[in-house]
N, C-alpha and C positions, 0 to 999 in steps of 0.2 A: 316761667315767671321769675324775674330776677329777685334776689334777696336783698332787703334793706336791713342792715344790722343795727342793733341797739347798742350804743356805746355807753360805757360807764367810766368813772374816773380811773378805775383799775385797768380797763382795757383800751382806753383811748390811745395812749402813746404806742402801744404794741400794734394795734390795728392800722393806725394812720402811718406809722413809720415803716411797717413791713409790707405795705401794699405795693404791688407791682404796677398798678395803674393809678391814675388820680382818684382821690377819695373826696366826695362832696359830703361834708358834715353839715347836717341840718340841726341848728341849735333851735330848740322849740320848747313849748310847755303845753300841758293838757288844756289849760284855760285860754289859750291863744287862738282866737278865731282865724286870723290870717294864716297861722301855722296849719290849721286843719284844712284851709282852702288850698294850700300849696302841696299838701301830702299826696293827693292822687296824681298830681302832675309829676312829682318826684318818682312815684311808682312807674308811671309811663316812661319817663326818661331812663330809669333803671332797666326796664325791659328792653327798650330800644337800643341802649348803648351797653348792654351786658358784654363783659369781656374787655371793654375799653374804659369803663368808668365804674367805680363803686359808689354806692350811696349809703350813708349811715346817719343815724339820728342820735342826738344827745339831749336829754331832758335837762334844761337849765335849772329847774327847781330841785331835781335830785342830785345834780352835780354842779353846783354854782362855782366851785373852784376852777373848773375847766373853762367855763364861760368867762370868768374874770381873767384867767390867764391869756385868753385871746381877745380881750377887750370887747366882748359882745355886750352892747348896750341896749339893743332892741331886738325883738324876735318877730318873725323868723329872720335869722341870719344864716346864710349858707357860706361856708368857707371851703374852698377847694384846696386840698393839700396834694402836692406832688413831691415825691422823694422826701416826705416829712416836713416840707416847707409850704407856707401859705402862698398860693399863686393867684387866686381870685377870691373876691369877697362880694357877696350880693346880699343886700338888706331889703326886707319887705317882701310881700307876696306879689308875684308877677304872673302874667299870662305865660303859657308854655313857650310861645314864640320868642318873647322877650328873655325868658330864662335861658332858652337854648342859645340865644345871641350872646348873653352874658357868659355862658359856659363854653362858647366856641373856641377860645384859646386852648382848652384842654381836650376838646373833642377832636 
C-alpha cells in the first residue's frame, strides 16, 4: 500500500521541492465532506501509481499560511507539483475516472 504523507508548514517546501516524481498535494480539512469523499480515491491512485506519483495531504485549518500562499480558496483542492512548480490544479470532489483524466499530464 502506498503511503500518503501529511504535510505541515515546516515540511511542505522540503517534501514538495525534493520529490523526484510529481507530488499531488490534497488541501483538505476535517470538516469537509467532499474532502472525505475524495480521500479513498486518492489512496487508490497512490497505490496504482506508486513510484510515479506521490500523494500528500495538507490540513488547511492547521496550516492556513500554505493554503494562502497557493491561493487555495475552496477545498478540496489538489495541486500537482513537479520540480517544485505547480503544473496541475483540480478543485472539488470528482469521480476517479475524471480525477485520473485531470492528472493525466503528470502520469
